[in-house]
Structure formats: structure tokens, C-alpha cells
C-alpha positions in Angstrom: 151.3 55.8 90.3 151.5 52.3 88.9 148.5 50.7 88.7 147.4 46.7 89.0 147.1 46.4 84.6 150.7 48.3 84.5 152.3 46.0 87.3 150.6 42.7 85.4 151.8 43.8 82.0 155.7 44.4 83.4 156.1 41.1 84.6 154.0 39.3 81.7 157.3 41.2 79.7 159.5 40.3 81.8 158.6 36.4 81.5 158.3 36.5 77.8 162.1 37.8 77.9 162.9 34.7 79.6 162.9 35.8 83.5 161.6 33.2 85.6 158.6 33.1 87.2 157.3 33.9 90.5 158.4 31.3 93.4 160.1 29.5 90.2 162.8 26.7 90.5 164.3 27.8 87.5 167.8 29.4 87.7 168.9 31.8 85.2 168.2 35.0 84.1 166.5 36.4 87.5 163.5 37.1 88.9 160.6 38.3 86.5 159.3 40.2 89.6 161.6 41.9 90.5 163.3 42.8 87.4 159.6 44.2 87.2 160.0 46.1 90.2 163.7 47.3 89.0 162.0 48.6 85.3 158.7 50.2 87.1 160.8 52.2 89.5 159.3 50.5 92.6 160.9 49.8 96.2 162.0 46.7 96.5 159.7 44.3 97.8 156.5 46.6 96.5 155.7 43.5 93.4 156.4 40.8 95.8 153.7 42.0 98.2 152.1 42.8 95.8 151.2 39.3 93.9 150.9 37.3 96.7 148.3 39.7 97.3 147.1 39.0 94.1 147.4 35.0 94.8 145.3 35.8 97.6 142.1 37.2 95.8 142.8 34.4 93.3 142.1 31.8 95.7 139.0 33.5 97.1 137.8 33.5 93.5 137.8 37.2 93.2 139.0 39.7 90.4 142.8 39.9 90.2 145.6 40.9 88.3 147.5 37.7 88.7 149.8 37.5 85.8 149.9 34.7 83.1 153.2 32.4 84.5 152.9 30.1 81.4 154.0 32.6 79.0 157.6 31.7 80.7 159.2 29.1 78.5 162.7 27.5 80.5 165.9 27.9 77.9 166.3 24.5 77.2 162.2 23.7 75.7 162.5 26.6 73.4 164.4 26.9 70.6 165.7 30.0 69.0 164.6 31.9 66.2 167.3 32.3 63.5 169.0 35.8 62.7 166.6 35.4 59.0 163.6 34.8 61.1 164.1 37.5 63.1 164.4 40.1 60.1 161.6 38.4 58.7 159.2 38.8 62.1 160.1 42.3 62.4 159.5 43.2 58.7 156.4 41.7 58.4 155.4 43.0 62.5 155.9 46.5 60.8 153.7 45.9 57.6 151.1 44.8 59.9 151.1 47.6 62.0 151.0 49.7 59.3 148.5 48.3 57.3 145.6 48.3 60.4 146.1 51.6 60.8 145.8 52.4 57.5 142.7 50.5 57.0 141.4 51.9 60.2 141.7 55.4 58.3 140.0 54.3 55.5 137.0 53.0 57.5 136.8 56.1 59.4 136.7 58.2 56.3 133.8 55.8 54.9 131.7 56.3 57.8 132.0 60.2 57.6 131.4 60.3 53.9 128.4 57.9 54.3 127.2 60.1 57.4 127.4 57.1 59.8 129.3 59.6 62.2 131.0 63.0 62.6 134.1 64.4 63.4 135.8 62.9 66.9 134.5 63.6 70.2 137.5 65.2 71.8 136.1 64.8 75.2 138.2 64.7 78.4 138.3 60.9 80.5 136.9 62.1 82.8 133.6 62.3 81.5 133.5 58.8 80.1 135.2 56.9 81.7 133.9 53.9 84.0 133.3 54.3 88.1 135.2 52.9 89.9 133.9 53.5 93.7 130.6 52.7 95.0 129.8 56.8 95.2 127.8 57.9 92.3 129.3 60.8 90.1 127.6 63.6 88.7 128.6 66.9 86.7 127.3 70.3 86.5 126.1 72.1 83.6 126.2 75.5 82.6 124.3 76.4 79.3 125.9 79.9 78.6 124.2 81.6 75.6 122.8 84.9 73.6 125.2 87.6 75.9 125.0 89.5 73.2 127.8 91.8 74.4 127.9 95.2 72.5 123.7 95.6 72.3 122.0 98.2 74.0 118.6 98.1 75.4 117.1 101.8 76.0 115.2 101.5 78.7 113.1 104.6 77.1 112.1 102.8 74.6 110.4 100.2 76.5 108.8 102.0 79.3 111.8 101.0 81.7 110.7 97.9 81.2 114.4 96.6 81.0 117.7 98.1 80.1 120.7 96.3 78.9 124.5 97.6 77.9 127.9 95.6 78.1 128.2 97.0 81.7 125.1 95.1 82.8 126.3 92.3 80.6 129.5 92.1 82.3 127.7 91.7 85.7 125.1 89.4 84.9 127.7 87.0 83.0 129.4 87.6 86.5 125.7 87.1 88.7 125.7 83.5 86.4 129.4 82.1 87.4 129.3 83.4 91.2 125.6 81.2 91.1 127.3 78.5 89.6 130.5 77.8 92.2 127.1 78.7 95.0 124.7 76.2 94.0 126.8 73.8 92.4 128.3 71.8 94.9 126.0 72.1 97.1 123.4 70.1 94.8 126.1 67.6 94.4 127.1 66.8 98.1 125.7 63.2 97.8 127.8 62.5 95.0 131.4 62.3 93.7 131.2 65.8 92.0 133.7 65.0 88.8 133.5 68.7 87.2 131.8 71.8 85.2 130.4 71.6 81.9 130.2 74.6 80.3 128.3 75.0 77.2 128.9 78.1 75.0 126.0 78.0 73.1 125.9 81.2 70.4 125.2 84.4 69.7 128.0 86.1 72.3 128.4 88.8 70.6 125.4 91.4 69.0 127.4 91.4 65.9 126.5 94.0 62.9 124.5 91.6 60.7 121.5 94.3 60.9 122.1 97.5 59.6 120.5 98.7 63.4 122.8 97.2 65.4 125.4 98.9 63.7 124.0 101.9 64.2 123.0 101.0 68.3 125.6 98.6 69.1 127.8 100.3 71.9 131.0 98.2 70.9 132.2 97.5 67.9 132.4 93.7 66.6 136.3 93.6 67.6 135.7 95.4 71.2 132.6 92.8 71.3 134.8 89.8 71.2 138.0 91.8 73.7 134.7 92.1 76.4 134.0 88.8 76.1 137.2 86.8 76.1 137.9 88.7 79.0 135.0 88.1 81.0 134.9 83.7 80.0 138.7 83.5 81.4 137.4 85.5 84.8 134.8 82.9 85.0 136.4 79.9 84.3 138.9 81.1 86.8 136.0 81.8 89.5 134.3 78.1 88.4 138.0 76.7 88.9 137.6 77.9 93.0 134.7 75.7 92.4 135.3 73.3 90.5 138.3 70.9 90.0 137.8 70.3 85.9 136.0 72.1 83.8 135.4 71.2 80.0 134.2 74.0 77.5 132.2 73.4 74.4 131.5 75.8 72.0 128.9 76.3 69.1 128.6 79.7 66.8 125.8 81.5 67.0 123.8 83.8 63.9 124.7 87.0 65.6 128.1 86.2 65.6 128.6 85.2 62.0 131.1 87.6 59.9 129.3 87.6 56.5 126.5 89.3 55.8 123.7 86.6 54.8 124.2 82.8 56.4 126.4 80.4 55.0 126.2 76.6 54.7 130.0 76.0 54.1 132.2 77.5 57.0 130.1 78.5 59.2 131.4 78.3 62.5 135.0 79.2 61.1 133.3 82.4 60.4 132.0 83.3 64.0 133.3 85.4 65.9 131.8 82.8 68.6 134.3 80.1 67.8 137.2 83.1 67.6 136.1 84.2 71.1 136.2 80.2 72.3 139.9 79.6 70.5 141.2 82.6 72.2 139.8 81.5 75.6 141.5 78.2 74.8 144.6 79.9 74.3 144.4 81.5 77.9 144.4 78.0 79.4 146.8 76.7 77.1 148.7 75.7 80.0 146.5 74.6 82.6 145.4 70.5 82.1 142.3 71.2 84.2 140.5 73.2 81.6 139.5 71.3 77.7 137.9 72.5 75.3 135.5 70.9 72.4 135.4 73.7 69.4 133.2 72.6 67.0 133.9 73.1 63.0 130.2 72.2 62.9 127.1 74.0 63.9 126.5 71.4 66.7 128.4 69.4 68.8 127.8 65.8 70.5 129.1 65.6 74.1 129.7 62.0 75.6 128.7 62.6 79.8 128.8 59.7 82.1 127.2 57.4 79.5 124.7 60.3 78.3 124.9 62.0 75.4 124.3 65.7 75.1 123.8 67.8 72.3 124.3 71.4 71.9 123.0 73.5 69.3 122.4 77.5 69.2 118.8 77.0 67.9 118.8 79.0 64.7 119.5 76.0 62.7 116.7 73.4 63.9 114.7 74.2 60.9 111.5 76.2 62.6 110.7 79.7 62.2 109.8 82.0 64.9 107.1 82.1 67.6 103.7 80.9 67.2 100.6 82.9 68.5 99.8 82.8 72.1 102.0 80.3 72.4 105.6 82.1 71.7 108.7 79.7 70.1 107.5 77.4 72.8 106.0 75.5 69.7 108.5 76.0 67.0 111.3 74.6 70.0 109.6 71.4 70.2 109.2 71.0 67.0 112.7 71.7 66.1 114.2 69.5 69.0 112.0 66.4 67.2 113.6 67.3 64.3 117.0 67.1 65.9 116.4 63.9 67.8 115.0 62.3 64.5 117.9 63.2 62.7 120.8 62.3 64.9 118.7 59.0 65.7 119.1 58.3 62.1 122.7 58.6 62.8 122.9 56.2 65.5 123.1 58.2 68.8 119.8 59.9 69.8 120.5 62.5 72.1 119.7 62.5 75.9 119.8 65.9 77.0 119.4 68.7 74.0 120.5 72.5 74.5 120.0 75.6 72.6 119.4 79.3 73.0 118.5 81.3 70.3 115.1 81.9 70.8 115.7 83.9 73.9 112.8 81.8 75.9 113.6 79.8 79.0 111.7 76.4 78.6 112.6 72.7 79.6 110.2 70.6 77.5 111.4 66.7 78.0 115.0 66.6 77.3 115.2 69.8 76.3 116.7 72.8 78.0 115.9 76.0 76.0 117.9 79.2 77.2 117.0 82.6 78.2 118.9 85.1 76.8 121.2 88.0 78.8 119.5 91.0 77.8 116.1 90.3 78.6 113.0 91.8 77.8 114.2 94.5 74.7 112.5 96.7 71.8 112.5 93.3 69.4 110.0 91.7 72.3 108.2 94.6 73.2 107.1 95.3 68.9 105.6 91.7 69.6 104.1 92.3 72.7 105.8 89.3 74.2 105.8 87.5 77.2 107.7 89.8 80.0 111.0 87.3 80.8 113.9 88.3 82.8 117.2 87.7 81.9 118.0 83.8 82.6 120.3 80.6 81.7 119.4 77.0 82.9 122.2 75.3 85.6 122.1 72.0 86.2 122.8 68.8 87.6 123.5 65.4 85.3 124.0 62.0 87.9 125.4 58.9 87.0 122.4 57.1 87.8 119.4 59.6 87.5 120.2 61.8 84.6 119.4 65.7 85.0 118.5 65.5 88.7 118.2 68.8 89.9 117.9 72.3 87.7 117.3 75.9 87.7 116.6 78.8 85.9 119.1 81.3 87.2 117.5 84.8 87.4 120.2 87.1 86.5 117.9 90.0 87.5 114.1 90.5 89.2 111.4 91.9 87.0 111.3 94.1 90.0 114.5 95.3 89.5 114.0 96.4 86.1 113.2 100.2 86.2 115.8 100.7 87.8 118.3 99.5 85.8 118.2 103.1 84.1 119.8 104.3 87.1 122.6 101.7 86.9 123.9 102.8 83.5 127.5 104.5 82.8 127.4 108.2 82.7 128.9 107.2 79.1 126.4 104.7 78.4 123.1 106.8 79.6 
């Protein structure tokens, strides 16, 4: 569909080329309006009627796209340039454009080296564009972290309080996607729902960073990757039935690293989480409804409806584990404050911070700390940690009100934990 701006520019281009203005008494080359109509491949009187409508808007003092008729100069009023002048102007115009591009590239490099900004943020237009209607817009957001595909939680080791294996992981992930499809559109019923933001916050696989994981995991790391890709592809296809567009962001977690010890350099590039996101992106390479933001950093900055969301796994927030009866909430608050301070110094204080890693669900201020798909495990039991059900955050970002609705999607109920042992496939029991 041709926009008002494109129509105006087409007419003004014709005016510069010597085509006469609308309602002009000049004769000669022809009407700029009719020529623009031909170039835009519109119906015969489309632009003529459109110009009259813009005239009416201008007379009423309203916003309009009326072309600048003064761009036309009658043939007798202008001096034609010589061939040398035409050649020289084209040459210097080319040099000017090349210099502009080179200068912009140099400025960008200087800003990155100086820490003023990080890599470009490839966010889709629907997350950025200004509203053109009176109806407020919204975006649904899923925080999907700590799937730990491949890990096994033996119910016998924790007195039947929980169980976890690849089969249960798949069922819980499916429940999260189904909840987003059912709850999200209902929350956004009074808004223009632009799409869904699927935040992959790391630790999608259990990995083999610890000896005990290599011994007890039900799947090898490569098998874990293949199963997670299968789950995410199926989940996104399900989400597309409820949401017209999906933007997937991805950051790496500590369990998905392929190195024995954590590294400072190439952290994301040496992560199974990054590989998973790239494989899922390949699966949707021909679908314009699904876009991807796969970071090569440990964090991702996501502009959404005029706000800034910040996604990180949580292992690199500069704080350790839990503290006494307060559990991990104090380190979470302290770590996210450090993130806010760091980003503020870079000139982009986040409005929303999302992370996982601690397997502890919380919402202190503008922070969404995510639970984990495995839920209660042998590690948490050894710490006498609080019994938290497996859960993940789902929330609505409103154009005017920011985060308006939010919910911890319970992937199992605590009462169901003892029954999970019987739900395990025989080969995994």
C-alpha cells in the first residue's frame, strides 16, 4: 500500500524533473501528478483526488502531505547546466555520500570502543514504531529460562517432593506455551496486541559442567540441544496461532557453556544456548513473522514500546548465592542494582530487568527473577531451601502503563509432586 509520504515524494520528484504542478497553467512536459500516478502504478485519478483531499486539509489547518509546488521551475526561468557541471556535480555528490558513510562508521567504532554503546540492536519495527491509532498497544512477554533439559531429579532422593526428567521437561514447557496462548490475548483484549516477546534467558540444557551431571543426565549435551530445539520450534508454532508476530531474544547461561571453566571472551559463541537459538532461527528463516535477536554478549538490550528491557542469565550480575533465611532474594536485588548502575552509566537505564539462574521466582520493583523448570531438586534440598514449584514469568507490557499484568505460571502444583514419580516413563524411572 502506497503511503501519503511516498505519494508526496513521488510528485515532488516529478516537479524537480520539470513536470508541471497540479492545476498549473504551464504547458509542456505534462502533469507531475499524472506522471507520479503512472510511476506508482496507481489508478488514473487516485493522486488527483488525493491532492484535492490534502488541499482541503491544508485549508482547515490540519496535518497534510501537500506537495511543495515551488519545486517546479518553468523551463524559461532556469539555466540548464553544462555537461561539465553535470559531470562535476555527480562526482562530488558521490564523494560526499561515501564520506558520510565512512564518517558514520568511524563514529560508531569510536562509540563502541569508548563504551558509549554496544552492538546494534536488531529489534523489529513493530517493537519500535510510534502509535498511529487511538488504541493503546501492548506486547506479551514470556521469560523462558533454566529448562535444564537432560537433568534428572530422582524423587526417592528428596522424599517424593518432586521429579524431573526430559519427558517432564517437555510437558512443562508445553504447558507454559499453552498458558501464554490462553492468558495473553485475554489480558490484552482492550489493547492493540502487537506480538509476543519470547526471552530465552539461558540454561536451556543441563550440560556437563559438573561431574555429577555427566553421570546422572538422561541425555548427552548434543541430545539435549536437539530436544530443546524441537520443543522451541513446536512452541513457537503454537504461539503463532495466538500472536501474529514473535520476537525471540537469547542470552547464554552458565550450564550451557562448552568449556570446563567459565570464560570472559567468546562466552556466548561457546554456548549451547546460542547454538539452540541459531538452530531455531534457521527453522523459521522463511517466516517473516518470527524475528531473532541472538546476542554475542552475555546480555541483551531490547527496546519495546518506548521502553528498554534488559535480559541476562543472572550468573554474571556480580553477586553470589543465597544469604541465610532471606535466600537468594538479597543477592538478586543487589545484583540487579549493579546492572542498573552499569547501564545508566552507558546512558540506557533499563525499565525492565529479566533474569534466571537463581531458580527463585520474584518481582522486586522492575525486576523479573525467574523460577526453573526442574523445580525442587537434590541441590536445593541439601541447602534446606524453600520448596518452590516449577514456574516461569508471563507479563504484559502496555504502551502507557508499562508492565500491567503479570503472573507466575505454575508448571506443576505442589500437591502433584509426589505423583510425578509414577508419571516417569519406564526407561527413565
